[in-house]
N, C-alpha and C positions, 0 to 999 in steps of 0.2 A: 761405128759410132763416131760422132764428132769429137774432136779434141780441142776444146775451146774454153778457156778459163773465163771468158766474158760472154756468156750466152745471151742472145737476144730472144725476143718473143716469137721469132719467125718460124720456130718449130712447132708452135701451137696453131691450130686452126682458129681463124678469126671469124666473128659473126657481127652482123649489124646490130644485134641486140645482145652483145656480150655483156657479162656482169659489170665491167668497168663503165659501160654507158647507161646502165639502168638508172632510173630515177624513182624516188619513192617519197612518201609523206614523212616529214620530219617533225620532231617535237618543237614546242616553243620553250625557250629557256630563260631563266633568270641567272645572269652571270655577273660576277664582280670582277672588275679589272683594276689593277693598281700599277702605275709606273714606278720604277725604281732605277736609279743610276748606280752602277758598281764599276769600279776600275777593273782593268784587265787582269791584274794579279789576283784580285778577289774572286773573279770569275773562274780563274784557273784553280784556286784553292777550293772553291765550291765543287768543281768537277773532280778534283783529286780526292776530296773527302766523300764523294758519292751523294752530296746534297742535290746536285743537278745530275739527273739521269738521262742517258741517251737511249731513246726507245729502241726496241729490238730491230725494227725495220730500218733504222737509220745507222746501224753500226757498221755498214759498209761505206767507208769514206770514198767520195767520188771526185773531189777536186784534184787538179794537178798542182805541182809545186809553183808554177808561175802564177796561177790564180790565187793560191794561198799567200804568195809573196806580196801580191798587190794589196791584199787585205791588210797584212802586217804593215806595209808601207803607209797605207791610208791612216791606220791607227797612230803611227809614229808622227806623221806630219800634221795630224789634227783634222783630217777630213772625216765627216760623219759616216758611219756605216749603218746599215739597216738595223732596226731594233730586234731584240730577241723575244720570242713569245714562250712563256713557261706556264705549264699547268700545275697548280698546287694540288698534289695528291694528298699530302698530310703535312704536318708541321715539319719544316726543314727538309722536305722532300718534294722536288720539282721535276716534272717531265718536260723535255724540250719539245715544243710544238713546232716552232720554226726557228732556224738559226743553227742547226747542228753543224753544218759545214763550216760556219764561221767560228763556232766554239771549238771544234776539233782542230781547226787551223791554228788558233791561239794556243791550244793545249800542246799540239805537236811542236810548235815553234819554241815554246818554253822548254819542252823536253829535248829540243834540238834533234828530233828524229822525224823523218817523213816516210810514210808507208809506201812500199813498192806497189805499183799498179797490179802486177800479176800475182800478188800475194794477198790481196784484200778479201777474197773469198775465204781463204784460210784464216786470216785475222779475225773475220767476223765469227767464224766457228770457235776460235780461241776465246773471243769476248763472251760468246754464249756460255761456254763451259766454266769460265773463271769470273765473269762479271766485270772484268777489266782485262787489259793487256799486261801480263806479268813482265817484270823488269828484264828477265832473261830473254824474253822474246823481243821486247822493245830495243834491247841492246844488240840484237843479233842482226848482222849485216845481210843475212839472207832475206830478211823481211823488211828491214828499214834501211834508209840511207840518211846521211847527215842533212839537216834542214838549214842550208845556207840560202839566203834570199837570192832569188833569180829575178832580177828586175831589168827592164830594157834600158839600154844606154843610148841616149840621143846622138851624141857626137863624142869623139875622143877628147874634145876640148871641154865638154860638159859631162863628165862621168856622174853616174848616180852614186852618191856617197854611201847609200845603204846597200848597194849591190854586193852580194857574196858575204855579207855579215850574217852572223847567227846571234842567238840570244845572249851568249856570253861575251860576244865581241861588239855589242852595240855601243859600249862606252857611254858617252853623254846622252845618247838616244834612249838608253835603257830606262832611265828615270821617267822620261816622257811616255814610253810605251807602258810601263807598269801602272802609271797613274791615270792614263787616259780612260775616260768613263764610257760605258756602253749602256744605252737605254734598254731596260728589261721591262716587259709587260707581264705581270703575274695575273693569271686567269683562274678563277674558282667558280665552279658551278654550284649554285644554291638550289636550283629547282630545274628539273625533277630531282628529288632526293634519291640516293642509292643508285644513281645512274650517271655514268660518265660519257654518255653518247655525244655531248657537245664537242668533245675533243675530236671525234670522227668528223663532224661537220666542219670544224675549224681547219683540220688537216686537209680536208677535201677541197677547201676553198683557197688555201694558201699555196703559193708556188714556192717550192723549195729548190734553190739552186737552178731555177729556170726549167725544172722538170716537175710536172704534176705528179703527185704521189698516187700509186695504185691502191685500190681498196685493201688488198692483202697486206701491203706494207703498213698501212694505217692500222689494220686489224691486229697485226702483230704487236703493236705498241699498246693497244688498249686491253687486249685480252690474253697477254702472254701468261702462260701457266705451265704446269708439268705436262699437260696434254700437248702443248705446242713444242715443248722440249722433245717429246716422243716423236712428233711429226718431223722435227729437224733430224732426228736420228734415222727415221725411216727414209728420209729424203736422200741420205748419203749411201744407202744400200746399193751395191753393184747390181743386184737383180732388178731393183726399181729403176736405176739409171738406164738399164738395158731396155726396159719397157718404154721409158720416155724417149730414149734414143740419143741422149746427150750426156756426156760424162759429168760436167760441172753443174752445180745448182744454179738456177736462174736468179739473176740479180734482183729482179722485181718480184721474186717469190711466187711465180705462177705455178711452179711445181708443188710448192707447199699448199697453195690454194686448191690444186687438183686433189691432193690427199685429203684436205679438209672437206671438200665437196663429197668425196667418196664416203667418208665416215658420217657426214651430216645426213646424206640421203639414206645410208644404211640404217641409221639409228632413229631418224625422225622424219622420214619421207611423208608419212601420213599427215603431219602438221605443216608440210611445205605450202607456202604462199609466196607468189612472186612479190617482191623482187628477190633474186638470188643474193644480192648484197646484204639485204636486211636479214634474210634467213641464215646466212653464214655468220653475220654479226651476233645474232641471238644464240646460235649454236655455240659459237666460241665463248660467249659469256657463260653459258651453262656448263661448259667443259671445265671452267675454272674450279668447279665444285666436285669434279670426279676424284675418286679416291685413287691411291697408288695402285691398289689391286685392280681396279677397273681399267686404268690406263695400261697396266701391264698386260691384261687380257687382250686389249685392243691391239697392242703391239704384236703379241703372239699370233693373234688372228690374222693380222696383215701379212706376217711372215709365212703363215700357212697358205694364204692366198697366192703369194709369190711363188711358192713351190708348185701350186697347181697351174702356173703359167710357164713352167720350165720347159714344156714340150712345144711351146708356140714359136713360130718363126719370128725373126727380128721385125720390128715395126708392125706387130700384129694389131696394134691399136691405132694405126695410121689408116686414113682413108685413101683409096686409090685415086680418087678425083683430085684431092688437094695435096696428097703426099705429106700430110702433116698429122701429128698426134691429135686425136679427137677426144677432148675432155668428156663430152657427153657419152661417148661410147664406153670409155673406161668406167665412168660412173655407173652405167647400167650393168656392165659385165661384173664389176666389183659387187654390186648389190645382188645380182643373181647368184653369184658364187657363194656369198657370205651370209645371205639373209637367214637361211635355216640354221646355220651354225651359230649365228649371233643370238637368235631366239633361244637356242638350247645351251648357250654359253660353252660351246665346244669349238674345235678347230675345223677348218675346211680340208677335206680329204680327196674329193673327186676332182681329177684334173680336167681342165677345159679341153673340150674336143675341138681341134683346129678346124675341122670341116663344119661343125655347127657354128663356130665363130664366123666363118666365111658366109654361112647362110644368113646369119644375123646382119652382117655388113651389106648383104644384098637384098635384105627384106625391105619391101616398099614402104610399109608403115613405119619401120624403124628409121629409114633414111629420111622420110618426111619429118620425123620428130627430132632429128639432129641437124636439120638444114635451115630451119627458120623458127623464130619465136622459141628458141631452145630452152628458155627459162620459164616459159609459161607452165602452169600447173598441169594442164592437159597433156602437153608434150613430155614433161618429165614423167608423168604416170605412164604414158604410152610407151616410152623407152623401156621402163622397168618391166611392163607387161610383156613386151616382145622378147626382151632378154630372158625373162623367166621361162617363157613358153618355148623358145627355140633352144636355149642352152641347157635348161633343166627339165623341160617338159612338165612344168608346174605353172599354176596360176598365181597371180599376185593376190596375196591375202592380207 
């Protein structure tokens, strides 16, 4: 297994029609937007109080200290910075749509702490568990370093007066920094009612820090629930990481999306309609209503599935042709193993036969269904049929 704290997507098989590239019909919206200017200190206070919330997908901070320092310098010397987009969830509760990196840079600068790059996966998990980063972690030099501005020096004769300063040593610049205003655009969806899908579309069209957000990153912020907390827990299990073939969780949450797809197909395959993006969005929304008992059963069910994989060789869900983990194959095998158990609300007991799994991977119809138009309803159904037939000698019902 790889030992890499910053895992890229290259361990997943890619497709021309992958979920990230799908298009689908969207709703028409009636949205209210209102601009507001707040100074940096007020923005910090809003974040400290929890009035401004950082969505789940954005809790992994990605800027380096030089980029964050340039932002702080711009604020101090009066240069404009891009506006912040906030979605109004309820009174005094706002979700960051765009601007998380800027807001967190300001927050960390005032805290005088900067997160270490190799600890950010861990810090994201801490944030998930606590809703914030506790002071004892913030003050721990294992995870954070001092935030002293790192700014370029043009010549020895013209040093940058702000270089190496921190929030407490800004002196006369501190007043300017605290009172400098930042434009915030508040967004509220009026129509359709009881539907926050406009946030998805806004996220999908905005560019955050020069990197387009992936559907699962966006989905995490919109539909975060106890069900997603359970997915996070499953995603850290050593048995699951062995199946994926990578030790650390993926920064773009592709592994979380894989788990989501498995459960979505298991529970609602009959209602599946392309696109996969919309299907997973709708499923995530529905899962916000699951009871703790239902979520607990799904967690136990998945753990029983992992036990049935214990006799499989490493990279059993990798294709020989691509040498990468294949999401569609995992999805089909997970369904075949768990379908009957799920219907009867019991656990999975029958181990996967390695020889039958190899037969599935060599089956012509199955291969066709995982190589092109992978998210079409016809190919999703075909994969499930072949997996049920070969692995369980059952028909898809």
